[in-house]
N, C-alpha and C positions, 0 to 999 in steps of 0.2 A: 396460874401457879404463883404461889408466894411462900417461899421457904426461908425461914430465918433460923440461925444457929449461932452459938458462941463457942469459941475454941481457944485453946492454948497449945503451943508447940513447945516441946522440949528441945534441948540442943541436939540430942540424938535424932529426933524426927527431922529437925532442920537439916542435919547432915545427910540423912537418907534422901530427903527431897532434893537437895542440891546435887548429890551424886547422880540422881536419875534424871536431871534436867537434860534436854537435848544437846545443848552446847557442850557440857562437861562429858556426856557420854561419847560424843563425837571425838573430843580430844583424847579420851581414854582409849578409844579404838585406835586412833593414830599412834599413841604411845605404845600400845601393845604390838601393833604391826611393825613399828620400828625396832622393837626389842626382838621380835621373831626374826626379822630380816638380819639383824646383827648376829643372832645366834646361828643362823644358817649360812651366813657369809663365808666362814672358813671352808665349808664343804663345797661351795659353788665357785668361788672366785679365788684366783691366785693371790690377789691383794685384798684381804678381808677388810671390811668396813668397820673397824673397831670403834670408831667415833660414835657409831650408832648405839653401841653398848652404853654409852654415857647419856646420849640424847633420849632414847626411848624410856629407860627407867627414870631419867631426870624429869621428863614430862609427867610421868605417873606420880613421882614424889611431890612435884610442884602442885599438881592438882589436889592431892590429898592434904598436904600440909598447909599450903597457902590458900588455895581457892576454897576448899571445903572446911577444914578445921578452924582456921582463923576467921573466916567470914561467918561461920555458924556461931562462934563465940560472940562476935560483935552483934549478930542478929538476934541472939537470945535475949538481949536486953529489951528488944522491942516486944517480946512475947511474955514478959513478966506479968502483964495484965491481960485479961481476955480480949480477944478480937470478936467483933460481931459481924456476921455476914448475912446478907439478905439477897436472895435470888428471885427475880420476878421475870415476867415475860418481856419487860422492857430492858432490863439490864442487871448488872452485878453491882451491889452496894457493899462497901467494906468500911467499917468504923473501928478505929483503934483509939486508944487513949490520947494519942498525939495527932491523929489526922483522920480524915474522912474522904472517901472517894466514891463516885458513882459513875459507872461506865456503861454505855449502851452496848448491846450485843453487836451492833454494826462495827464496833472497833475490834472485834475478835474474829479471827479467821478459822480457828479450829480448837478443839479440846482433845487432849490425849490423856490417857489413864495409865499410870505406872506406879508401882510400889506404894499403893494406898493413897495416892494423890491424884487430883485432876489438875492438869497443867493447861491453863487458859492462854492460848497464843494470840497476842494482839497483832494487828496488821503491821505495826511498826517494829515487830520483833521483840516486844516486851513480853515478859512471861509472868503470869500470876499463878500462884498455886493455892489449891483448895484441898485441905485434908478430908478424906472421906470419913474418917472416924468422928468428924464433927456432926454427922447426920445419922439418924436412925435408919433401919433397913428400908422402910417404906420411902423415906425421903431420898435415900441413895438410889433406889430403883426409879423414882420419879425424875431425879436429876439426870441419871444415865440415859433415860428415854428422851428427855428434853435435849440434852447435849447431842445425842445421836441424830435427832431430827434437825435441830437448829444449827449445830456446828459439827458436821461430820468430819472425820479425819481426812485430810487431803491425800490423794494418791500421788506418791512421789515417784519420779522416774528412777530406775534402778541405778543410774549413774549419779544421782544426787539424793542419797537417802536422808541427809540432814538439811536439805535446801528448802 
């Protein structure tokens, strides 16, 4: 297998990719749970936890404004020129106007698919994203089959869904 493609990401696509990353999704779930607990608190407890009404939505606002919007604005400068990606049996090669990287598949532990992106999870918790729209239908099918056999999703215990 030797698949090569070139792609550009818009700021909107970058925001969507960041929102769907596992770390931000986990923090989003925590913020939503805190908000729900705060809203239910007056009905359950004689001493409602009103401070949660500030913390829960505060986490959500922080994630959207700082972590997603500001980071995507800074990141779009990197995508003004096209990026080239090459996927072979040996590894993942990425070439940008400013840098180049070649990583062996042994450095990756799994690949997950969400919102039109493949998220390549490295063993050191680093995350690389690969937009699916950069490939045609036959290449997408070939990559999905390759990722399914080479880097299947890890089964996570119910008590550590993001672990």
